[in-house]
DOVEXMI-120205 format. One record per residue (C-alpha): x, y, z; residue in one letter. Coordinates in steps of 0.25 Angstrom, whole numbers, padded with zeros to 4 digits, always signed. Last residue first. Layout:
BEGIN
XYZA/...
***
This chain:
BEGIN
-0286-0371-0210I/-0276-0364-0218R/-0282-0350-0214L/-0282-0355-0199N/-0268-0359-0200L/-0264-0345-0205L/-0272-0338-0195N/-0265-0346-0184I/-0251-0343-0190V/-0254-0328-0190W/-0260-0328-0176N/-0247-0334-0171V/-0238-0324-0179L/-0246-0312-0173L/-0245-0318-0159D/-0230-0319-0161V/-0228-0305-0166V/-0237-0300-0154P/-0228-0307-0144V/-0215-0302-0150F/-0217-0288-0151Y/-0223-0281-0138K/-0222-0293-0129H/-0208-0297-0132F/-0204-0282-0133L/-0209-0280-0120V/-0203-0292-0114E/-0189-0288-0120S/-0191-0274-0113F/-0193-0281-0100C/-0182-0290-0101A/-0172-0278-0103S/-0162-0273-0113S/-0168-0281-0125F/-0168-0269-0135V/-0155-0263-0129Y/-0146-0275-0129K/-0153-0280-0141S/-0148-0268-0149T/-0134-0272-0146H/-0124-0260-0142F/-0110-0257-0147G/-0113-0249-0160L/-0099-0244-0162Q/-0097-0255-0172R/-0108-0248-0181S/-0099-0236-0184G/-0101-0222-0181R/-0112-0221-0191Q/-0119-0232-0184H/-0121-0224-0172V/-0134-0218-0175S/-0139-0231-0183S/-0138-0240-0171A/-0145-0230-0162I/-0157-0228-0172K/-0158-0243-0173M/-0159-0245-0158S/-0170-0235-0157D/-0178-0242-0168K/-0177-0255-0161K/-0182-0249-0149T/-0172-0245-0138F/-0173-0250-0124T/-0173-0241-0112K/-0160-0244-0105E/-0161-0250-0091I/-0158-0242-0079A/-0149-0245-0067G/-0143-0231-0066P/-0145-0222-0079K/-0138-0220-0092W/-0143-0211-0103L/-0136-0212-0116L/-0134-0203-0128L/-0129-0210-0140Q/-0122-0205-0152A/-0112-0217-0152D/-0101-0206-0149E/-0107-0205-0135G/-0116-0199-0125G/-0118-0202-0111T/-0129-0198-0101L/-0128-0204-0086L/-0138-0205-0075S/-0135-0204-0060D/-0149-0198-0057D/-0145-0185-0051Q/-0130-0185-0055M/-0133-0185-0070N/-0120-0189-0078W/-0118-0183-0092C/-0109-0191-0102F/-0102-0188-0115S/-0093-0194-0126R/-0095-0209-0125V/-0087-0216-0136T/-0095-0227-0143A/-0106-0238-0141A/-0113-0231-0129H/-0121-0238-0118G/-0118-0252-0115G/-0106-0248-0106Q/-0104-0240-0093L/-0091-0242-0085S/-0087-0242-0070T/-0078-0235-0060V/-0064-0234-0067H/-0055-0227-0058I/-0047-0214-0062L/-0035-0210-0054G/-0029-0209-0040S/-0036-0195-0037T/-0049-0202-0040T/-0058-0201-0052C/-0068-0212-0054N/-0070-0218-0068M/-0083-0221-0076L/-0082-0228-0089H/-0091-0227-0101I/-0091-0238-0112R/-0095-0233-0126G/-0086-0241-0135T/-0075-0230-0136N/-0073-0231-0121T/-0077-0222-0109G/-0074-0212-0099G/-0081-0205-0087I/-0072-0199-0076V/-0078-0199-0062F/-0076-0188-0051L/-0082-0192-0037R/-0089-0184-0027D/-0100-0195-0026M/-0112-0186-0026K/-0105-0176-0035E/-0101-0186-0046H/-0091-0179-0055Y/-0091-0185-0069L/-0080-0183-0079G/-0079-0184-0094G/-0078-0193-0106I/-0064-0200-0105L/-0059-0209-0116Y/-0056-0224-0120D/-0056-0231-0106L/-0055-0246-0107I/-0063-0258-0103G/-0066-0269-0092E/-0063-0260-0080K/-0057-0247-0084V/-0043-0245-0078N/-0039-0231-0081I/-0025-0227-0083I/-0022-0226-0098E/-0036-0221-0102R/-0036-0210-0092V/-0025-0203-0099D/-0017-0192-0093R/-0023-0194-0079I/-0022-0182-0069N/-0029-0184-0055L/-0031-0175-0043R/-0023-0163-0048T/-0025-0151-0039I/-0012-0154-0031P/-0013-0151-0016E/-0005-0139-0011D/-0018-0131-0010T/-0025-0119-0017D/-0029-0127-0030L/-0032-0140-0022H/-0047-0139-0022N/-0046-0138-0037L/-0044-0153-0038D/-0040-0158-0052W/-0043-0170-0060W/-0037-0173-0074C/-0040-0184-0084F/-0034-0188-0097G/-0041-0194-0109E/-0033-0188-0120D/-0044-0177-0122H/-0042-0173-0107T/-0051-0175-0095M/-0053-0164-0084C/-0056-0163-0070Y/-0059-0152-0060I/-0061-0152-0045Q/-0067-0142-0036K/-0081-0147-0039Y/-0087-0144-0025D/-0083-0158-0022K/-0075-0164-0034G/-0077-0162-0049S/-0077-0152-0060W/-0075-0155-0075G/-0067-0155-0088I/-0066-0163-0101C/-0058-0164-0113S/-0045-0156-0109V/-0033-0157-0118S/-0021-0162-0110S/-0011-0158-0099V/-0023-0158-0089S/-0018-0145-0084N/-0026-0138-0073C/-0027-0123-0072T/-0032-0116-0060T/-0041-0104-0055I/-0042-0096-0068L/-0051-0084-0065A/-0039-0075-0061D/-0033-0077-0075E/-0046-0076-0082E/-0051-0063-0076N/-0063-0059-0067D/-0065-0071-0058V/-0079-0077-0058S/-0074-0086-0069I/-0066-0095-0059D/-0058-0104-0068F/-0052-0118-0069V/-0043-0121-0080N/-0040-0135-0086V/-0028-0135-0095L/-0025-0145-0106G/-0023-0136-0117D/-0035-0143-0124T/-0043-0135-0113S/-0051-0136-0101G/-0059-0126-0093S/-0064-0125-0079V/-0075-0116-0074V/-0078-0110-0060M/-0088-0098-0059N/-0101-0105-0058P/-0097-0114-0047N/-0106-0126-0046S/-0102-0136-0057P/-0089-0128-0061H/-0089-0124-0076F/-0083-0133-0086C/-0076-0129-0099V/-0069-0139-0108Q/-0061-0139-0121T/-0054-0125-0121I/-0046-0126-0133D/-0031-0121-0131D/-0023-0111-0123S/-0032-0110-0110H/-0031-0100-0099T/-0030-0087-0106E/-0043-0084-0114S/-0054-0084-0103Y/-0067-0077-0109A/-0077-0066-0107G/-0092-0064-0105L/-0095-0069-0119P/-0105-0064-0128D/-0119-0069-0128K/-0127-0072-0141A/-0140-0064-0143T/-0155-0067-0142S/-0155-0075-0129L/-0146-0066-0122D/-0156-0054-0122Q/-0166-0062-0113S/-0156-0066-0103N/-0148-0079-0100V/-0136-0081-0092R/-0124-0088-0099A/-0114-0076-0097D/-0103-0081-0106W/-0088-0085-0105F/-0077-0089-0115V/-0066-0098-0111L/-0056-0096-0122L/-0045-0102-0130A/-0037-0092-0138D/-0024-0093-0145D/-0030-0094-0160D/-0043-0101-0157V/-0042-0111-0145K/-0056-0118-0144E/-0065-0111-0135T/-0071-0114-0121G/-0084-0109-0116A/-0089-0103-0103C/-0104-0101-0100I/-0108-0093-0087I/-0121-0091-0080Y/-0127-0105-0080D/-0125-0107-0065N/-0116-0119-0066C/-0107-0113-0077N/-0109-0116-0092I/-0099-0124-0100D/-0091-0123-0113F/-0082-0130-0123S/-0078-0129-0137I/-0081-0115-0141F/-0074-0109-0153I/-0072-0094-0151N/-0067-0087-0164S/-0075-0074-0160P/-0079-0073-0145Y/-0090-0082-0140G/-0105-0081-0141K/-0115-0087-0131F/-0128-0091-0138L/-0141-0093-0131Q/-0154-0099-0135V/-0147-0108-0145P/-0155-0111-0158K/-0159-0125-0159E/-0173-0122-0154S/-0180-0135-0148A/-0179-0129-0134L/-0177-0137-0121R/-0162-0137-0122A/-0162-0122-0123D/-0149-0119-0131W/-0136-0112-0127C/-0124-0110-0137K/-0110-0107-0134V/-0104-0099-0145T/-0091-0098-0154G/-0096-0107-0166D/-0088-0119-0159T/-0100-0120-0150C/-0102-0122-0135A/-0114-0129-0130S/-0126-0125-0120Y/-0139-0131-0116V/-0150-0123-0109S/-0159-0131-0101D/-0159-0122-0088C/-0151-0120-0075S/-0138-0128-0077N/-0136-0125-0092A/-0135-0138-0100F/-0121-0140-0106K/-0116-0146-0120V/-0101-0145-0125G/-0096-0141-0138N/-0105-0138-0150L/-0099-0136-0164L/-0103-0124-0172G/-0111-0124-0185P/-0120-0129-0179Y/-0121-0129-0163G/-0134-0137-0164S/-0145-0140-0154F/-0153-0153-0154E/-0167-0156-0148R/-0174-0167-0140L/-0165-0178-0143V/-0170-0191-0136N/-0163-0196-0124L/-0176-0201-0117R/-0172-0198-0103E/-0163-0186-0106K/-0171-0179-0117D/-0160-0175-0126Y/-0154-0162-0131I/-0144-0163-0142R/-0133-0153-0144I/-0127-0152-0158S/-0114-0151-0166E/-0115-0165-0172N/-0106-0171-0160S/-0117-0170-0150C/-0118-0162-0137L/-0129-0168-0129V/-0139-0160-0120A/-0148-0169-0111V/-0162-0164-0106L/-0169-0170-0094S/-0184-0167-0094G/-0187-0167-0079K/-0172-0165-0076E/-0171-0154-0087G/-0182-0146-0080Q/-0174-0146-0067V/-0162-0141-0075T/-0149-0148-0077K/-0151-0152-0092S/-0141-0163-0096T/-0127-0162-0103D/-0120-0171-0113I/-0108-0170-0122G/-0102-0176-0134L/-0113-0185-0140L/-0107-0190-0153Y/-0117-0189-0164T/-0128-0197-0172P/-0136-0189-0182E/-0150-0193-0183K/-0152-0196-0169T/-0154-0209-0161G/-0161-0209-0148S/-0152-0207-0136S/-0150-0219-0127R/-0158-0222-0114K/-0156-0230-0101V/-0142-0234-0102V/-0137-0240-0089H/-0130-0234-0077L/-0127-0244-0066N/-0112-0244-0068A/-0112-0229-0065F/-0120-0229-0053Q/-0113-0242-0047E/-0099-0236-0050E/-0104-0222-0044I/-0108-0230-0031K/-0096-0238-0030E/-0087-0226-0030M/
***
């Protein structure tokens, strides 16, 4: 417990994204998982302006941008074996782009059934199957499946579905999440409050349904946790949290490990409050599940999950100036990416010092969030311009000393003229 507290508390902002022409909320983040991706790491960010931006991870500059227009994009996910990036669209398709190509046209298109409006999706761990959840239309809320494998003929045509599940949810399917290592296991969550676990290797929907858990509220986030990922958790739109253990399905033990109707009412946050939940983080090395939450002023809280409740571990501040909407944790180097309503993508690393903005960069950031109200701009330029003695010394020798020398020479020349 002390180790994760130290790791998280030791995180500092090392880089902020450069300003863009159109400031947007940053709603989702994923990073490239390929070997090539690690050499030139790519970050995909879902934005509120109906686009996905591809960033260089170390510099956080925008490399390219993909649009779902006229549809709205929901979710963003890199493939596990290549630099393809996916998103579900309200136009009834799941789109796939090559993140290393400048072309805005999707390299693959997965077409749904008529009237499908996709609002959630995921791709399984071997990149074979895509599953997307729909809004409820008439009486139908569907989980639609496609074969995601690529062949030369697929590149020129839209792929039709393999099939769909239609009987297990009664309202909008807001979340889909495949198991991290079992390609046949998938969990779905809905505004009907149900969290369903399926084994898609089974032929029909009724038999494929392994269990149904009830969160008693609209599901906003789901994920897998625990040793061998045999636990699932969910968060709700009214800041509730549920945690279930699938190991107990065939035993007399209850599968519910924790059920909190409103985390905000019970959590004791040191020196602050909790306004909302962002998501969950299962730390494999420590075999611990953590919940990430935050405040409307940009502070980020880390909470440890135990069967007796959530325990506040530590907080991050000095990064965002508004609500944080997304994060992505890298287990390899313990770095953290966060995105928020202040239009900022931040890279946090342990024990690092933030690379300082030039005056021009600082002005760009200020103007990018000005449209959301200048009172949200919670940082001071001086904090970043003079973040280290080393940088101050560089500025001193680069700018101040030459100016003083120039003034001295001008005074001497003036005196010589008068003499």
